[in-house]
N, C-alpha and C positions, 0 to 999 in steps of 0.2 A: 562509777556511770558512765554507760556507754552511749554516746552521741554519735546520732547519724547523721548528717547535713540533706537536706533534701534539697537539689537543685530544680531553679526553675522549670517546669515541664517532664521534670520525670516519671515515671512511672510510677505509682507507690508499691506495684507488685517488685519490683528492682531494689528499691530502697527496702524493703521486710527482707528479700534476700537475701542484700549484702549487713544488714541487721544481725538476722538468723546468723549469717558467715561470723560474725564478728563474735558473737555467741559461744559461738561449738570452738574456737580458736582459745575463749578465755576458761575455757574448762568449767565452766559453772555448772552444765546439765549434768556433767560425769560426775562430779563431786555429789550433787542432790543424790544423784541414783546410785553412789555409791554409801550415801549417810542413809539410806530409806533402811537398808537393814546390817546391822554387824556382822562383820566377817572377820574366824579367829584368824589372828597375823602366819597363824602355818598354812592354814589356808590361800590366803595372800602369796605368801612366797612359792606356793604348788603352781599355781595359774601364772605366777609371772613365768615361772621355769619352763613352764607345760608352753606359754606363750615363744619364749626363745627360743628353743626344740622346732618349733613348728615356722621359724621365723628362718631357721640354720636351714631346716632342709628346702625351706623354697630356694633358697643361695643357690646351697648346695647342686639343685636341680637344673636350676640356670645355667650353671657351667659344664 
């Protein structure tokens, strides 16, 4: 359970922003999206390889 202490006089939007950031770091929303539909392991591997190639190309272009 995530607890966000709200300080006296703190804006509610700011506290909500901190809450959203904490939720994002835990990866709960990402996990829910992944579980909505089954993905074959071969497709998962393929997307990971594509992502790795993309990141590698970005790093090479920086140099």
